[in-house]
TIVEX-932523 format. One record per residue (C-alpha): x, z negated, y negated; residue in three letters. Coordinates in steps of 0.25 Angstrom, whole numbers, always signed. Each point is the difference from the previous one (the first is absolute). Layout:
      px      pz      py   resn
       X       Z       Y    ALA
...
% end
This chain:
      px      pz      py   resn
    +289     +55     +22    MET
      +5     -14      +3    GLN
     -11      -5     -10    ARG
     -11      +8      +8    ILE
      +5      -6     +13    ASN
      +0     -14      -5    LEU
     -14      +2      -6    SER
      -5      +5     +13    PHE
      +6     -11      +8    THR
      -6     -10      -9    VAL
     -14      +7      +1    LEU
      +1      -1     +16    ILE
      +4     -14      -1    LEU
     -12      -4      -9    LEU
      -9      +8      +9    ILE
      +5      -8     +13    SER
      -1     -13      -7    LEU
     -15      +3      -4    ALA
      -3      +4     +14    SER
      +6     -13      +6    CYS
      -8      -8     -10    GLU
     -13      +7      +3    GLN
      +2      -2     +15    LYS
      +3     -15      -3    GLY
     -13      -1      -8    THR
      -8      +7     +11    GLU
      +5     -10     +10    LYS
      -3     -12      -9    ASN
     -14      +5      -2    MET
      -2      +2     +15    GLU
      +5     -14      +3    SER
      -9      -7     -10    GLU
     -11      -6      +9    GLN
     -15      +1      -5    THR
      -8     -13      +3    ASP
     -12      +8      +5    LEU
      -7     -13      +5    PRO
      +0      -5     -14    SER
      -4     +13      -6    LEU
     -12      +1     +10    GLU
      -5     -13      -5    LYS
      +0      +5     -14    GLU
      -8     +12      +4    ILE
     -10      -9      +8    GLU
      -2      -7     -13    VAL
      -2     +13      -8    ARG
     -10      +5     +11    LEU
      -8     -13      -1    TRP
      +0      +2     -15    GLU
      -5     +14      +2    TYR
     -11      -5      +9    GLU
      -4     -10     -10    ASN
      -1      +9     -11    HIS
      -9     +10      +8    LEU
      -9     -12      +4    GLN
      -1      -4     -14    ASN
      -3     +14      -5    GLY
     +12      +1      -9    ASP
      +4     +14      -1    SER
      +9      -3     -12    ILE
      +8     -10      +8    ALA
      +0      +9     +12    LEU
      +6     +12      -8    GLY
     +10     -10      -6    ASN
      +6      -1     +14    MET
      +4     +14      -1    TYR
     +12      +6      -8    THR
      -4      +8     -12    GLU
      +4     +13      +7    ASP
      -6      -4     +14    ALA
      -7     +10      +9    GLU
     -11      -2     +10    ILE
      +3     +12      +8    ILE
      -5     +11      +1    PRO
      -8      +0     -13    SER
      +1     -12     -10    THR
     +11      -1      -9    VAL
      +3     -10     -11    GLY
      -5     -15      -1    ARG
     -11      +4      -9    ASP
      -6      +9     +10    ASN
      +2     -10     +11    ILE
      -8     -10      -8    ILE
     -11     +10      -1    ARG
      +0      +2     +15    VAL
      -1     -15      +2    PHE
     -11      -2     -10    GLY
      -8     +11      +8    SER
      +3      -7     +13    MET
      -5     -14      -6    ILE
     -12      +6      -6    ARG
      -3      +5     +14    ASP
      +1     -14      +5    SER
     +13      +2      +8    ILE
      +6     -13      -3    THR
      +6      -4     +13    GLY
     +13      +3      +6    SER
     +10      -5     +11    SER
     +14      +5      +1    PHE
     +11      -3     +10    LYS
     +14      +4      -1    THR
      +5      +6     +13    THR
     +14      +5      -4    LYS
      +8      -2     -13    LEU
     +13      +6      -3    TRP
      +9      +2     -13    GLY
      +7      -9      -9    ASN
      -2     -10     -12    ASP
      -4     +12      -9    GLN
      -8      +9      +8    LEU
      -8      -3     +13    LEU
      -8      +9      +9    VAL
     -12      -7      +7    GLU
      -8      +5     +12    ASP
     -12      -7      +3    GLY
     -15      +0      +5    THR
     -12      -4      -8    GLY
     -15      +1      -3    THR
      -8      +2     -12    TRP
     -14      -6      +0    SER
     -13      -2      -8    HIS
      -3     -14      -7    ALA
      -9      -3     +12    ASN
     +11      +2     +10    GLY
      -4     +14      +5    THR
     +13      +7      +3    VAL
      +1     +14      -8    VAL
     +14      +4      +6    SER
     +11      -5      +9    SER
     +13      +7      +2    GLY
     +15      +0      -3    ARG
      +7      +0     -14    TYR
     +14      +2      -5    LEU
      +4      -6     -13    LEU
     +13      +1      -8    VAL
      +3     -12      -8    TRP
      +9      +0     -12    LYS
      +6     -12      -7    LYS
      -5      +1     -15    ASP
      +4     -10     -10    ASN
      +2     -10     +12    GLY
     -13      +2      +6    LYS
      -4      +9     +12    TRP
      -9     +11      -4    LYS
      -5     +12      +8    ILE
      +7     +13      -3    LEU
      -7      +9     +11    ARG
     -13      -3      +8    ASP
      -6      +8     +11    THR
     -11      -3     +10    TRP
      -2      +6     +14    PHE
     -14      -4      +5    PRO
      -3      -2     +15    ASP
      -6     +12      +7    LYS
     -14      -1      +3    LYS
      -4      -1     +14    LYS
% end
């Protein structure tokens, strides 16, 4: 009986220590500061690259800005399908774009970007304008798009 009580006491002590350690880790994670201004500059560079790849008609380079398992919500899943979508846009002469981040939040591994933008034909005619939401993920040291969605402005 004494052996059971000792085992039970040790078990309670171990659970208590694990709980304290987990709370300490959570507090440390909360106290770590993410340098959002620096991350925003990294995302600005990636958006500039995106716009240049589109302008150059390079659907492969555009597709490579997405993770292998990326999705353009609601219906395009996977990098290969994303490359096909960009190829179709480029063949339709949609090679112009302009994007501006309005809000960015997250950390050094996963960021959510809210922004506004336009898509246009090579001659400058705007095809669509609206808002977008991107989820960026650090992939082998480089920011890539994990999720992408577009909300066109309502027609007046």
